[in-house]
N, C-alpha and C positions, 0 to 999 in steps of 0.2 A: 354332398347334399347341402343345399342352401337353407338358411334359417331366416325367416322374415317375421318381424314383430308387429302384430296389429295394434298394439298399444302405443307404439312410438308415433309421435307427431311427425308428419312427413312433409318436409319441404325438400324434395329430391334435388331441385336445381341448386339451392343454396349449399347443400352438402357436397354436391359434385364440384362446385367451384373452389371449395376449400380442401378437397381431398388431394391425395398424393397424385402428382402428374403421371406417375408410372402406372396407376390403376386404369384399366381399360373400362370405359363407360359405354353404355348402349342406350338406345331410345326405347321407351315403353311402346309396346305394340298397339296400345289402345289410345293413349293420349299424347305420346311423343315426348314425355318428360325424360330427361337424362337420369338414368339410374345405374346402379351397379348390376352386372349381369346375374341372372338367376334362371333356373330351368324354365320358368314360365314367361320370362322377359316382360313382366308386367310390374308396375309400381304397386305400392301398398294400397293406394286408394282404389285402383282398378281391381286388384285381387279381392278387396273387401266387397266390391260391388258384384263380383261374379261368383265368389265362393263363400259359403257359410259352413264352417266345420261343426257348428253347434246346431245344425238343422234338425238332427235326429234326437236332440235332447230336449225334453219338455221343460218349459220355463215356469210352469205352475204345476203343483201337485197337492195332494191332500194327506194329512196325518190324522189318524183316529186316536182320540185321547179319552180315557176313562176318568171322570172327575172324582169318583169315589175312592179308588185306590191309587190315582195319579200315575197310571201306566199308559204306555203307548203300544199300539198294535203293530207287531212285526209280522207281516204276512208269512204263512197263510193264517195261523191262528194263535200265535204266541204273543203274550203281553209282557213287556219289559219295563223296568224302572229306568228312567233317564231324566236327569236334571237339565234345566235350560243351559244351552251352550256347553254341553258336556260331550265327551268323546262318543258316548253311547248314542246320544241324539244325533250327532253328526254322521255316524255310521248308518243309523237308521234312515236318515234323509238321503244319503248317497245310494242306498240300496233301492230307494223308490225311483231313481232315475235310470231307466233301462238303457238309454243311448250312450251312457258313459263308457260302455265296453268298446265302442268304435273309436274312441279318442284316448289320449293319455292324460290323466289327471295330474296336474303339477301342484296345485295349491287349492285349498278349500278352507273357508272360514265363515263365521256368522257375521251378519250385518245387524246392528242394533235395531230392535223394534220395541214398541211400547209393550209392557208386560201383559196388558189385557186386550191387545189388539187381535189376538188369535192368529197372528201371522209370524212365520219364521222365515227369514231370508238368508240364503247362502250365496257367497261370492266365490265363484269357481274360476280357476285358470286351467285351460286345457291346451294341449298340443295336438294338431292334426295334420296329416300328410295329404296333399292334393296332387293332382296329375302333374307329372314331371319330377316328382320327388321333393317338391318344396314343402317344408314343415312350417306351419303357421301356428301362431299363439293367439288365443282370444280369451278375454275376460268377460264374464256375463253373470247375471244374478238370477237365481231361481227362488220363487216365492212359494212357500208351503202354507196352506190354510189348515188350521187345527179345527177339526170337527169333533164334537162330543159324541161318544158312543160307549154305552155301558158294557163292560166285559162280562164274560159268562159267570165268573166267580161272584161278581157283585150282583148279577141277576139272581143268582141262587141265594145270596144273602138277603136281598130284598124280598124274595119270595117267602122267607121265614120257614116254610115247611119242607124245603128241599134239603136233604142231607143223605149222605151215603154211609157215613161212619159216625159212631157216637162212643165217647169215652165217659163212663160213669165213675166218678170219684166219690167214695163214701168212707166214713169212719163211724162204725157202730160201737160207740163207747159213751160212758157217762160224761167224760171230759174230752173236748175236741181241740185241745191246744195244739196237737200235732197237725191237725187239719189247717188251723190258722197259720202255722209256720210254713206248711207246704204252699199255701196260697201266696205268701210273700215271696217264696222262692220262684214261683211261676211268674210273678210280676217282675221280679228283678232280672231274670234270664229271658223274659219275653217269650216264654214257651207257648203262649196263647195267641200268637200273631196270626196263625193260619186258620183260626176257628171261624166258622160261619156264625156261631152264636154261643152264648154261655147262659145256661138256665139254672137258677138255684133250686135245689130240691131238698127234701127232708133228709138231713144227714150229710149233705154234700152238694156237688155241682155236676152238671151234665155239659160236656163239650161236644159240639157238633162240627163235623168236617165233611168236605166234599171229596177229599182224596184219602185213600187208604194209607198212603205213605205218610201224610201229615198226622193221621191218627196214631199210627205205629210210632212215629217220632215222639209224640206226646207221652205214650205209654212207656217208652224207653226212658224218657226224662224222669217220669215219676218213679220208676224202679231204681234209678240211681240216687234219688234224693231222700226217700224215706222207705222203710220196710213195708212192702205191699204184696198182696196176692192178686194175681191177674187171671181172669177167666174170660174167654172170648166165645162168641157165638155169631152165626150168620143166618140170615133169612132170605129165601129166594123171592125176588120181586117179579122177575120176568125171565122168559127163556125163548130164544129163537131156535126152533128145531132145524131150520135150513142151514144156518151158519154155526150152530152149536155154541152160541154165546149165552152166558148166564149173567144175570144182573142180581147182585146180592146187596143187602144192607148188613153192615158189620157192627157189632157192639162189643166193647171191652168193658168189663167190670173190674175196677181197681179198688180193692178194699185195703184201707190203711190199717196197720196194726192197732188194735184197740187199747193202746197204752199212750200215756202222755207224761210230760215232765211232772215230777213230784207224786206220781202214783205209787202205791205200795203193792208189791206182788209177793206171791208165795211160790217159790221155785220148786219144781220136782227134784227128787233126790239125784236122779241120773244127770240132770242138767247142772245141778250144783257142783257135782264132781268134775264135769267138763270145764266149768268156769273157775276152777281153783278153790273149791270148797267154800263157796259163799254161804252166808247164813241163810236159813230158809226164808226169813222176812227181809227183803231188800227193797230199795227205792230206785225208781227210774230217775236217773240224774238228768238225762236229756235224750231226745230222740232225733237223730239225724239220718244218715244212711244206714246206721245200725242203732240198736237199743243199748244205751249206756246205763249200766247198773252200778249202784254203790251200796256197800254193806254198812248200815249205820252203826253197827256194833264193833267193827274192825277197821273202817275206812278203806276197805278193799274195793277195787273197781274191776269191772269186766265189761266187755262189749259183746253183744249178741247180734249176729247178722240176721237179716230178714229170712234167709233160707233156713237157718237153724231154728229160728223162732217158729216158722210155720210147719216144721217137722213135728214139733210137739208144742202147739200153741197153748198159752195160758192167759188168763185175764187178771185184771187188777182186783185186789181184795178191798182196797180203800182208795178213794179218789179225793182230790183236793176239796171237794164240796163237804167232806166229812172232817175237815181239819178243826181242831180244838185249840183255843188259845191258852198258853201256859205262861207263868211268870217264873223266871230263873231265880232260885234262891241261893244256889252255890254252884261253883264250877271248879273242877280240879283237872288240869291238863295231864294226860298220860304221856310220859316221855317214851321215846323209842326203846330205851333199855328196859322199860317195865312192861312192854307189850309181850304177849304170848304168840309165838309163831307156830303154825301147824304145818305138818308135812303137805307139800303140794299147794301151799297157799299162793294165791296169785298176786298181782301187782297192787301196791298200796297207792293211794292218792297223795300227791305232794301238795295239793291245794287245800286239803282239809286237815284238821287237827282233831285227833281223838281225845275225848275227855269224859270224865265222870261228872254227871250233872244231876242236880236235885231241883225239881220243879213242882209248882202247885198250880192247879187250875185257876184261871183268872177270876172265874165266878166264885171260887171258894177262898180267895185271898183274904186273910184276916179271920177266917172261920175255921179252916182246916190247918192245924199246926203240924201235920205229918206230911212232909214233902215226899214226892215219888222219886225214887232213884232210877236212873237209866244211863246208858252210854249213848254218846252222840258223836257224829263226825263234824259238828258245827262249833268246835272249840275255838276256831279262829275268829268268829264273829260274835259269839254269845258271851255276855258278861252278866254279873249279878245285877238284877233289876230289869233286864231286858225281857221283852215278850217274844215268845216263839210259838209257832204253829206245829202241831203234831197230831198223830193218830192215837187215840185211846184204845189200844187193842185189848186192854183188860176188860172193858165193858162193851166192846163192839160185838155185834151179831153178824158173824161172817159165815157165809154158806159157800164153802169151797172144799172139794175132796182132798186136796193136798194139805190144806190148813188143818183139816180134821185129823190127819195122820201125825201131827206134831205133838211133842210132849209139852207140858206146861213150862218146863225150863227153857225151851227153845223160843218161847213167845215172850218178848218184852212187854211190860205194862204200857209203856209210852214209847213211840218212835217219833222223834223230833225231825221235822222236814225242813223248815226254813225259819228265818228270823222275821218277826212281825215289826215293821217300822212304825206305821201309823194306820189309821182307818182308811178304807178304800175310797170314800168320798173325797177326803182331803187330797189324796194322791191324784185322783182323777181331775180335781179342780186345778191343781198346780201343774198338771201335765201340759207342756207347751208344744207338743208334737202330735203327729197323727200318722196313720198308715193308709195306703190305698187298698181297694178291694176289687175283686173280679166281678162281684155282683152285690146287690143290696144286702145289708146285714140282716140277720134274723132278728125278729122282734121279741122272741120269747125270753123270759128272764134267765133261764138256764144258759142260753147261748151268750147273753150279755155277761153273765158271771164268768163263764169260761174265757171270754174275750178279754175282760179286764185282768184276769189272772195272767193271760199271755202277755199283755202289755207290761205287767209288773215283772215278769220273767225277763223281758227285754231290758228293763231298767236295771235289774240286779246282776245281769250277766253280760259283760262287754263282749265276750267271745261269741255269745249267742246272737247278738244283734249285728254282728259284722256281716251276716248273710242277708240282712234285711235293709231295704231302703226306708229311712225315716225322714219324714217331711215336716217342715215347720208349719205349725197351725196358725195361720194368719188371723183367725178369729179371736185369738187370745193375745193380750198385750204382754210384752216383756216387762219385768220389774224395772223400776227407774235405775236402781243400782245393780243392773244385770251383770254384765261381764260373762265369763264362762261358767260361773257358779249359779247364774240366773237369779241371784239375789236371795236365795233361800238359805236359812241358817241351820236348819236341822240336818241330821245325818242320813236322811232318806236318799238312797241311790237314785241318780237322775241321768238322763241323756244330756250330754253337754251340747252347747250351741254349735260347736264345731262338727258334731256328728249329724246335724240336721241339714237336710237339703231343701232348697226352695221349691215349693210347689208351683211350677211355672204355669201361668194362665195368661192367655192373650184374649183381649176383648176386641171384637170386631166393631167397626163403625156402624154397620148395618144391624139394626135391632133384630132382624129376622135370623141372623146367623147365630146369635146367642154366644155363649162362652165356649171356648175351645181349649181343652187341656192337652198339652203336649208332653209325652213321655220321652225325655231325652235319654240317650245312652248314659251320659255322665252329667247329671244336673249340676249346675254351678251354685255356689253360695251367693 
């Protein structure tokens, strides 16, 4: 089988004069030029005039592109992501050329075109066999025209009213810090990418989906992040009696456990025994995939899973809104050798230090000379003269059946929750970072109060904020003597500059485009 290259420049007579004398030469049957023998006995020029191996391959084609989601249509109805000059786009273009199956594709590559020309050019090299067994090679260019066409998903998104599945996320509690934490987890892991829309509702958010699989994926994500209770329902929309097809709308109700960080709870007796004989009055240390409890009287910790919690649910008896400010008058650290250990006692916290502490209400400082004695797990951060926030159980009006069963000896007068560094307005003004949100923030004062408490929790707990993307607030100026300490001399815990990510914004030249915010997988400093 002879191989003839169409791309070679052909001066057959000159090459014949310099070839080996032993090679047999023949004349072209068309023009009479001396050539090397081949099955067709024709020179390259004559073969090119008589045979075109790319005749069945279209030189122009159309690609459909959705500008909203930036996907290309792959017939018959699939939309795929493909960057310019990528393998995916090359494969899509080659599939549009039906005549390629009749030849052998040797090489394919992109030819540069201007980015906004709506043209994509491919340079193809193919081999084809003609009559007589001669294999020819030919190089040609195919031009694709990019036409805009909105995909079905974007059509449904623009319609606003179309959805097949809805996920309702709610937290019915006095304090919604767990909901704010879950919102940041959704943003970090981009679990909301497939939503048609997100609508803020009283007590939570509604997520709308076009596919049942996307909605179930969202529900599974929520179940792995925080303790939730899920109930589902469906409503019949239409029914085809001939094909026996049913069209349903599905709704998932995801209810977050009504507990948040720093809430005080009264545990049932059976649950206390399962958790290692915790005290009846315990604090919620944090809420992640489970509920982390700490006993303020013994510094004992325990974790409660969502399944165990919803078998016998309980509510908070005191919320951070009821915290009272106290001034520390004296602190005595309780050494490990002086602790009393009980049979079946659970794990003790190594991050907290148990202490005997005497406090006075800040409003009675200088008036009341009788400090209140209690035990606390905050011996590692509280010193004489510090301010602390706690629950005044001795004067609180608590309506809880489990709390009513307790003896007076089991109820401490004061339960200290956290150290108070400075007033909230000062901390807010000195805060140089911000968070992103799925929807507009609520405007009521209670939600603002809960949100600022959530921000303070992030500042005070480095492990807690590792799960959250924190962005630099460009509206606030850094101190002149900034550095990593941000120029503040007080002992208030803060988010360091190294932990802040730049909030990337690109401004378009066209005023009609407005500002575009891009969520990068790993934003850079």
